[in-house]
C-alpha positions in Angstrom: 0.3 0.0 0.1 1.8 3.2 -1.3 1.9 6.2 0.5 2.8 9.8 -0.3 6.3 10.1 1.3 5.9 13.1 4.4 9.8 13.8 5.0 11.6 16.5 5.6 15.2 16.7 5.0 16.2 19.8 6.6 13.9 21.7 9.3 12.0 24.0 7.3 11.9 27.7 6.4 10.0 30.2 8.7 7.2 30.6 6.1 6.3 26.7 6.6 3.0 26.2 8.5 3.3 22.8 10.3 -0.2 21.0 10.1 -0.7 18.4 13.1 -3.2 16.0 13.1 -4.5 15.2 16.7 -6.2 12.3 17.5 -7.8 10.9 20.9 -6.6 8.1 23.4 -8.7 6.3 25.7 -5.8 4.1 26.9 -2.0 3.1 26.1 -2.9 1.1 23.5 -5.1 3.3 21.4 -2.4 6.2 22.0 0.1 4.2 20.2 -2.2 3.0 17.4 -3.2 6.5 16.8 0.3 7.4 16.0 1.1 4.2 14.1 -1.8 5.5 11.5 -0.4 9.2 10.9 -1.4 11.1 14.1 1.2 14.0 14.9 -0.1 14.0 18.5 -2.5 12.2 20.8 -4.6 13.5 23.7 -5.2 11.6 26.7 -5.8 12.0 30.2 -3.9 11.5 33.2 -5.0 9.6 36.7 -7.6 12.5 37.3 -8.7 15.9 36.1 -9.8 15.1 32.8 -12.8 16.0 31.6 -14.0 12.3 30.7 -13.7 10.0 33.8 -14.1 7.2 32.0 -10.7 7.8 30.2 -8.4 8.1 33.1 -4.5 6.4 33.0 -1.9 6.2 35.3 1.4 8.3 34.7 3.7 5.2 33.7 1.4 4.7 31.1 1.1 8.6 29.6 5.0 8.0 29.9 4.7 4.7 27.9 2.7 7.0 24.6 5.4 9.7 25.2 8.4 7.3 24.4 6.7 6.1 21.4 5.6 9.4 20.2 9.2 10.3 20.8 10.6 7.9 18.2 8.5 10.2 15.5 8.7 13.4 16.8 5.1 13.0 17.8 3.8 14.4 20.7 1.2 13.5 23.8 -1.1 16.1 25.1 -2.6 15.4 28.5 -6.0 16.7 29.7 -6.2 18.7 32.8 -9.1 20.2 31.2 -12.2 19.9 34.5 -12.5 22.6 37.1 -11.1 22.5 40.3 -11.9 23.0 43.8 -9.8 24.2 46.2 -9.2 21.3 48.0 -7.9 19.7 44.7 -5.0 22.7 44.1 -2.1 20.8 45.4 -3.1 17.3 44.1 -3.2 18.9 40.6 0.4 20.7 40.8 1.6 17.4 42.0 0.2 15.6 38.5 1.7 18.2 36.6 5.0 17.8 38.0 4.9 13.9 37.5 3.4 14.3 33.9 6.3 17.0 33.1 8.7 14.1 34.0 7.2 11.5 32.2 7.8 13.9 28.8 4.3 15.0 28.2 4.3 18.2 25.3 1.5 20.1 26.5 -1.5 20.0 29.1 -4.9 21.2 28.0 -6.3 23.3 30.8 -9.7 25.1 31.4 -9.3 26.0 35.1 -7.2 29.5 35.6 -5.8 28.3 38.5 -3.4 26.0 36.8 -1.6 29.4 35.3 -0.7 30.2 38.4 0.2 26.8 40.0 2.3 26.1 36.8 4.5 29.2 36.7 4.7 28.9 40.5 6.2 25.5 40.1 8.2 26.4 37.2 6.8 23.7 35.0 8.1 24.4 31.7 5.4 22.8 29.5 2.9 24.7 27.4 -0.4 25.1 28.4 -3.1 24.9 25.9 -6.5 26.5 26.7 -9.2 23.6 26.2 -12.1 23.9 24.3 -14.2 24.0 27.7 -13.1 27.7 27.8 -15.7 28.5 25.1 -13.2 30.3 23.0 -15.1 32.2 20.2 -14.7 36.0 20.0 -11.1 37.8 19.2 -11.9 39.0 22.6 -11.7 35.8 24.3 -8.8 34.7 22.3 -6.7 38.2 23.4 -7.7 37.2 26.8 -6.4 33.6 27.0 -3.2 34.7 25.1 -2.3 37.1 27.7 -3.3 35.0 30.3 -0.1 32.5 28.7 -1.5 30.0 27.1 0.1 29.0 23.7 -2.4 27.6 22.0 -6.2 27.7 21.7 -8.6 25.0 21.3 -11.5 26.5 19.7 -15.2 26.4 20.2 -16.7 23.7 17.5 -20.1 26.5 16.7 -17.6 28.5 14.7 -17.6 29.9 11.0 -14.4 30.2 8.8 -15.1 33.9 9.2 -15.1 33.7 13.0 -11.8 31.7 13.1 -10.0 34.1 10.7 -11.1 37.0 13.2 -9.7 34.8 16.1 -6.7 34.5 14.3 -6.3 38.1 13.3 -6.4 39.0 16.8 -3.9 36.6 18.4 -0.6 34.8 17.5 -1.1 31.7 19.7 -1.8 28.5 17.7 -5.2 27.5 16.9 -6.5 24.1 17.5 -10.1 23.0 15.7 -12.1 20.0 16.3 -12.7 18.5 12.6 -14.2 15.2 13.6 -16.7 13.4 16.0 -19.4 13.6 18.2 -20.7 17.7 19.0 -22.1 19.0 22.3 -24.9 20.8 21.3 -24.0 23.5 24.2 -21.2 26.1 23.9 -18.6 23.9 25.5 -17.7 24.5 29.0 -20.8 26.4 29.3 -23.5 23.5 29.7 -24.8 23.0 33.0 -27.4 20.7 32.3 -26.5 17.4 33.2 -25.5 18.8 36.8 -28.9 20.5 36.9 -31.1 17.3 36.2 -28.4 14.7 37.8 -26.0 16.4 40.1 -23.2 15.2 37.5 -21.3 18.3 36.0 -19.8 18.0 32.8 -16.8 20.5 33.9 -16.1 18.4 36.3 -15.7 14.9 33.8 -19.0 13.5 34.5 -21.5 14.4 32.2 -24.5 12.4 31.5 -25.0 13.1 28.0 -28.8 14.8 28.9 -28.6 16.2 25.3 -28.7 12.5 24.0 -32.1 11.8 26.1 -35.3 11.8 24.5 -37.8 14.9 25.4 -41.3 15.4 24.4 -41.6 19.2 23.1 -44.6 21.3 24.3 -45.9 24.8 23.9 -47.4 27.2 26.6 -50.6 25.5 26.6 -49.3 22.1 27.0 -50.0 20.7 23.5 -47.2 18.3 22.3 -45.6 19.3 19.1 -43.0 16.4 18.8 -42.8 13.5 21.0 -40.0 11.3 22.2 -37.2 12.7 19.9 -33.6 13.4 20.9 -34.2 17.2 20.5 -31.2 18.3 21.8 -28.7 15.8 19.7 -26.8 16.8 16.7 -25.3 15.1 14.1 -21.5 14.3 14.4 -18.7 17.0 13.0 -17.2 15.5 10.0 -15.0 18.4 8.1 -12.5 15.8 5.8 -13.4 17.9 2.9 -12.6 21.4 4.3 -9.2 20.8 5.8 -7.5 23.0 3.5 -10.1 26.0 4.1 -9.4 25.3 7.4 -5.7 25.6 7.1 -6.2 28.7 5.0 -8.1 30.4 8.0 -5.3 29.9 10.3 -5.6 26.5 12.0 -2.4 24.1 12.4 -3.9 21.5 14.6 -6.7 19.3 13.2 -8.5 17.3 16.4 -10.5 14.6 16.2 -13.0 13.9 19.1 -13.2 10.6 20.9 -11.4 9.9 24.0 -14.6 7.5 24.9 -14.2 5.6 21.4 -12.5 2.2 20.6 -9.3 1.6 19.1 -11.0 0.4 15.6 -12.7 3.7 15.3 -9.7 5.9 16.2 -7.8 4.0 13.7 -9.9 4.6 11.1 -10.5 7.8 11.4 -6.7 8.7 12.2 -5.7 7.2 9.3 -8.7 9.0 7.1 -7.5 12.3 8.3 -3.9 11.9 8.1 -3.9 11.1 4.3 -6.4 14.4 4.1 -3.1 16.0 5.6 -1.0 14.1 3.2 -2.7 15.1 0.4 -2.9 18.7 1.2 0.9 18.7 1.9 1.7 17.3 -1.8 -0.7 20.2 -3.2 1.2 22.9 -1.4 4.9 21.5 -0.7 6.2 25.2 -0.3 3.4 26.3 2.3 2.5 23.1 4.2 4.3 20.1 5.8 3.3 17.4 8.5 4.4 18.2 11.9 5.6 14.6 12.6 8.2 12.2 10.8 7.7 8.9 9.2 5.6 7.0 6.4 2.6 5.1 7.5 3.0 1.7 5.9 0.9 -1.2 5.3 -2.6 -0.5 6.6 -5.9 -0.5 5.2 -8.4 1.6 3.3 -10.0 3.7 6.1 -13.6 4.7 5.4 -15.8 6.7 7.6 -19.0 5.8 6.7 -18.4 2.3 8.6 -17.1 3.9 11.8 -19.5 5.5 14.4 -22.0 8.3 13.8 -25.3 9.8 13.5 -24.7 11.1 10.4 -22.6 13.9 9.2 -22.5 17.8 9.4 -20.3 20.7 8.9 -22.1 22.8 11.5 -21.8 26.5 10.9 -18.6 26.4 9.2 -19.8 28.2 6.3 -21.6 30.4 8.5 -25.1 29.0 7.4 -27.6 27.3 9.3 -28.6 24.1 8.3 -30.4 21.0 9.8 -28.0 19.7 11.9 -30.4 17.4 14.6 -30.1 13.8 15.3 -33.5 13.5 16.5 -33.9 10.0 15.8 -30.1 8.5 15.7 -28.6 9.5 18.9 -27.1 6.6 19.3 -26.0 6.4 15.9 -27.2 3.7 13.4 -24.1 3.1 10.4 -24.4 3.2 6.9 -27.7 2.2 5.0 -27.5 -1.0 3.3 -31.2 -1.5 1.9 -34.7 -2.3 2.6 -36.1 -5.7 4.6 -38.4 -6.9 2.0 -39.3 -10.0 3.6 -39.4 -11.4 7.3 -40.2 -15.2 8.2 -39.0 -17.3 11.0 -36.5 -20.8 10.0 -35.3 -23.6 11.6 -31.7 -21.7 12.0 -33.5 -18.7 13.4 -35.3 -15.4 11.9 -34.4 -14.9 8.3 -34.7 -11.6 6.4 -34.5 -11.0 3.2 -33.0 -7.5 2.5 -33.1 -5.6 -1.2 -29.5 -4.1 -0.7 -27.9 -1.0 -2.3 -25.5 -1.4 -5.3 -22.3 -2.6 -4.0 -23.3 -3.7 -0.6 -22.1 -7.0 0.5 -23.2 -8.8 3.7 -21.3 -10.8 5.7 -21.5 -13.2 8.9 -21.5 -11.3 12.2 -22.3 -7.6 10.7 -24.3 -5.6 13.4 -27.4 -3.6 11.9 -29.8 -1.2 13.3 -33.2 -0.3 12.1 -35.4 2.8 13.7 -38.9 1.4 15.2 -41.5 3.6 17.2 -39.0 6.1 17.5 -36.4 3.9 18.8 -33.4 2.7 17.2 -33.0 -1.3 17.8 -29.9 -3.0 17.0 -28.9 -6.8 16.4 -26.2 -8.9 14.9 -26.9 -11.1 12.2 -25.4 -15.0 12.9 -25.0 -16.0 9.1 -25.6 -13.9 6.1 -26.1 -15.5 3.0 -26.2 -13.6 -0.4 -29.3 -11.2 0.5 -30.6 -13.3 3.3 -29.9 -12.3 6.7 -30.4 -14.7 9.9 -30.7 -13.9 13.2 -31.8 -14.3 16.7 -36.0 -12.9 17.3 -35.8 -9.0 16.5 -38.8 -7.3 18.2 -40.2 -4.5 15.6 -38.6 -5.6 12.3 -40.9 -6.1 9.6 -40.8 -5.6 5.7 -40.5 -2.2 4.5 -37.8 -1.1 7.2 -34.2 0.3 6.1 -31.6 -1.6 7.5 -28.3 0.0 8.5 -25.0 -1.7 9.0 -23.3 -0.3 12.3 -20.7 -3.0 12.6 -19.1 -4.5 9.2 -17.3 -7.6 10.0 -15.3 -7.4 6.9 -13.9 -4.1 7.6 -13.3 -4.7 11.3 -11.3 -7.9 9.8 -9.3 -5.4 7.4 -8.7 -3.0 10.3 -7.3 -5.8 12.4 -5.1 -7.7 9.9 -4.3 -4.0 8.6 -1.6 -2.9 11.2 -0.2 0.4 10.3 3.3 1.1 10.9 6.1 4.3 10.2 9.2 4.3 8.6 11.2 7.5 8.7 13.4 7.7 5.8 17.1 8.1 6.2 19.7 8.6 3.2 22.8 6.6 3.4 26.5 7.7 2.3 29.3 5.0 2.2 32.8 6.5 1.6 35.7 3.5 1.4 39.4 4.3 1.4 42.1 2.0 1.6 46.0 2.8 3.3 49.1 1.8 2.3 48.8 -1.6 3.5 45.9 -2.1 1.5 43.4 -2.5 4.3 40.3 -0.8 3.6 37.6 1.1 5.6 34.5 2.8 5.5 32.9 5.5 7.0 29.2 5.5 6.8 26.8 8.3 7.4 22.8 8.4 7.9 20.8 11.5 7.7 17.2 11.1 8.5 14.3 13.2 7.2 14.2 15.0 10.8 17.5 16.1 10.5 19.7 13.6 12.7 23.3 12.8 11.8 25.2 9.6 12.6 28.3 8.2 11.4 29.8 4.8 11.9 33.4 3.6 11.1 34.1 0.3 10.3 37.3 -1.7 9.3 36.8 -3.9 6.0 40.1 -6.4 5.7 42.4 -6.3 3.0 40.6 -8.3 0.3 39.2 -6.1 -2.8 36.0 -7.2 -4.6 37.1 -8.8 -8.2 33.9 -7.7 -9.2 33.5 -3.9 -8.5 30.5 -3.5 -10.2 28.4 -6.7 -8.5 29.9 -5.4 -4.8 28.2 -1.5 -5.6 25.3 -3.7 -6.5 25.1 -5.6 -3.5 26.2 -2.4 -1.5 23.0 -0.8 -2.7 20.8 -3.6 -2.0 21.7 -4.6 1.4 22.2 -0.5 2.8 18.7 0.0 1.2 16.3 -2.1 3.2 14.2 -1.0 6.4 16.0 -1.4 10.0 14.2 -0.9 13.1 12.1 2.4 12.3 14.0 3.3 9.8 13.9 3.0 6.0 17.6 3.3 4.7 18.4 4.5 0.7 21.8 4.3 -0.2 22.5 8.0 -2.2 26.2 8.1 -2.0 29.1 5.8 -2.7 32.4 7.0 -3.2 35.9 5.6 -3.1 38.0 2.9 -5.0 38.5 0.0 -5.1 35.8 -1.6 -3.3 36.5 -4.3 -0.4 35.0 -7.3 -0.7 32.0 -7.5 1.6 29.4 -10.4 2.7 25.9 -9.1 2.8 26.2 -10.0 6.3 29.2 -7.2 6.6 27.1 -5.1 4.9 24.0 -5.3 7.1 26.1 -5.0 10.2 27.1 -1.3 9.0 23.1 -0.8 8.6 22.1 -2.0 12.1 24.8 -0.2 13.6 23.7 3.3 11.9 20.2 2.4 13.3 21.6 2.0 16.4 23.0 5.1 16.6 19.8 6.9 15.2 17.9 5.1 18.0 20.4 6.9 20.5 19.8 10.3 19.3 16.6 11.8 20.0 14.1 12.6 17.0 13.8 16.5 16.3 10.5 17.7 16.9 8.9 20.2 14.7 8.7 23.9 16.7 5.8 23.7 19.0 4.9 27.6 20.3 6.7 27.0 23.6 5.3 28.5 27.2 3.9 31.7 27.2 3.8 34.2 30.0 1.1 35.7 32.1 1.0 39.4 31.5 -0.2 40.6 35.0 -0.8 44.6 33.6 -3.3 43.2 30.9 -6.9 44.6 32.0 -8.9 42.8 29.5 -11.3 42.1 32.2 -11.6 45.3 33.4 -14.7 46.3 35.0 -16.8 43.1 34.1 -18.7 40.8 36.1 -17.6 37.3 35.9 -20.9 35.5 36.1 -21.4 31.5 36.9 -20.5 31.0 33.5 -16.8 31.8 34.1 -16.6 28.4 35.8 -14.3 30.0 38.9 -14.7 27.8 41.3 -11.7 28.0 43.7 -9.7 31.1 45.2 -6.8 31.2 42.9 -9.0 31.5 39.8 -10.8 34.0 41.2 -7.8 36.1 41.9 -6.6 35.6 38.7 -10.0 37.4 37.6 -9.4 40.5 40.1 -5.5 40.6 39.0 -6.6 41.3 35.4 -9.6 43.8 36.4 -12.7 42.1 37.0 -14.9 43.9 39.2 -17.0 40.8 40.7 -16.5 37.3 40.1 -19.3 34.9 40.7 -19.0 31.1 42.3 -19.1 28.6 39.3 -22.7 27.2 38.9 -21.6 23.6 40.4 -21.1 25.5 43.6 -24.1 28.3 43.5 -26.7 26.3 41.5 -27.7 30.0 40.8 -31.1 30.0 40.4 -32.6 31.0 36.8 -29.4 30.1 35.3 -28.9 29.4 31.5 -28.1 26.1 31.4 -27.5 25.8 27.9 -27.0 28.4 24.8 -26.5 27.2 21.5 -26.1 28.0 17.7 -28.7 24.9 17.3 -32.2 25.8 16.9 -35.0 23.5 17.5 -37.7 25.9 16.2 -35.6 26.4 12.9 -35.2 22.1 12.4 -39.0 21.7 13.0 -39.6 24.6 10.5 -41.1 27.1 12.9 -38.2 29.7 12.7 -39.5 32.9 13.8 -37.2 34.6 11.1 -37.0 32.2 8.5 -40.8 30.4 7.9 -44.5 31.6 8.2 -45.1 29.7 11.3 -47.9 30.6 13.1 -46.8 29.1 16.4 -45.1 31.9 18.3 -45.6 30.2 21.9 -43.0 29.5 24.6 -41.5 26.2 24.0 -40.4 23.5 26.8 -38.9 20.4 26.7 -40.5 17.5 29.2 -38.7 14.2 30.5 -39.8 12.3 33.1 -41.4 15.2 34.5 -38.5 17.6 34.5 -39.4 20.5 32.2 -37.2 22.9 30.5 -37.6 26.2 28.9 -36.6 27.3 25.6 -35.4 30.6 24.5 -34.7 32.2 21.0 -32.4 35.0 20.9 -33.2 35.6 17.6 -30.7 38.7 17.5 -27.5 36.5 17.7 -29.7 33.6 16.0 -29.2 31.5 19.4 -31.4 29.5 21.5 -30.8 28.8 25.1 -32.2 26.4 27.7 -33.4 27.0 31.2 -35.0 25.6 34.2 -38.9 26.0 33.8 -40.9 27.7 36.3 -44.8 26.7 36.7 -47.1 24.2 34.9 -48.7 24.9 31.5 -52.2 25.9 31.4 -53.6 22.9 30.5 -51.8 21.1 33.7 -53.3 23.9 36.1 -55.7 23.4 38.2 
């Protein structure tokens, strides 16, 4: 499986832009697999304080990924992106020290207290402002830059125009999500899970209330939509927009999915890595990849065969679209056809499927279909042509559309097609012979990242009878893969050549590989740690309310030092009455054809979400084209006595 080389033989000029593919890692195994599939960096959690409680890792496991990443100049970023309580600050500082020793390249941070803690502890690892910081304006970008963040992870609900405006406002690196699940709310400012279940998204314990099913009612208690995941969005897919994002100023392209399995991460990472390789090959004078090594072997990625709820580009073009996944909050997979007959058989239930062109069913495939507003899934015991044999499945009937969310054939291809990375290395051999007739060779190797090593070896006093054959043998034996290195002989000087065996040439090549292993791969530039500008007054006179997520005295002091007039406690501490639980560009009115600005709807009533007796009031800020969610007070008219 040939892929375009991504190597660079010298560190690039200052006008070159490094493009980084940043992949998620639930654990060390997935992190290593992501790097092997082409990721330039991975992000993962340490033992605590990551915004996904179920994706924590011991420091030793993080260190294992760091060691593997370093072989290719790739990086490991650790998420410390929950808000912190006063009692946790010492533990957070200790964890940062341990992770710095483990070799991490950056910390992804939400709580401003970590800015001061890192400075006090003398930690040199750069801080990246998490997407939980909800950075969506030039003003917010300037503020976080002045606090010392060297990279900003932008809010997902931005347009290219918004990204360009942020790019113009700061010299910090910009990171942007390009694939995966979408939070319906502006990141870091969703309090719905905390309100409904006492489990804070800002503390890594989100219950995904946006994927729950709700009824939609008006002020009179009339049901306008029943049992739908009204707050659930499709998944992000910007695989066709990488060049647009790079031109807008994005340097890091981030895949969501720290809770996803290894198949998902390998498939999506490989797909986007190939996309960035294509972009680099089209503009080699402008872009290069941020790590080294050509991905070899592997598989053909297919984003349609990995978990998704349908795909959207959201607000990237500054236009509203149909973003909802109301009926498929759990994902349903790729459409494969329609069930035309259902009958019991001696081996189980037999389904005859009229498949779409090119679709082939396989034993072990996983299928889904919609019935009664619910997505039902089942596994195929056997697939014989277009007949699926399975156990009893409730609700299956002729006429339903069948989807495949697990392709057994594709999973086998993923498992068999293990990727690996080879770093190109150019070899030069210089032969000489002394007055006594003894031959010596000096072998040099130059890798794509700029490492240069040499070894010297005595070759004895026998001269090869057939010089051309000896030269040909040297080219073949020196041009083999050894360890992580794909060697190519590019220069051979000196005559006459000694008589060398294949084993002797192989030993020279292995010695070069050993020397390279002892020399650390040269990483491409990453913007270094920033310095907090304590003279900055970007918060001058501002009232920082609960949406500032200030949950400890140190982060409160940071805000006051930068000019804030008043700093309220985080929602998790105050549970402020009447709080805005969510704000989003997504609009239920628009999705259901009831937009007050873009339709002729007559329904201008207040709208409410109802789930298990809990009511949430929807607000519509039409001037800014945003929807809000708050706790509802009172009951609808037809529920009152």
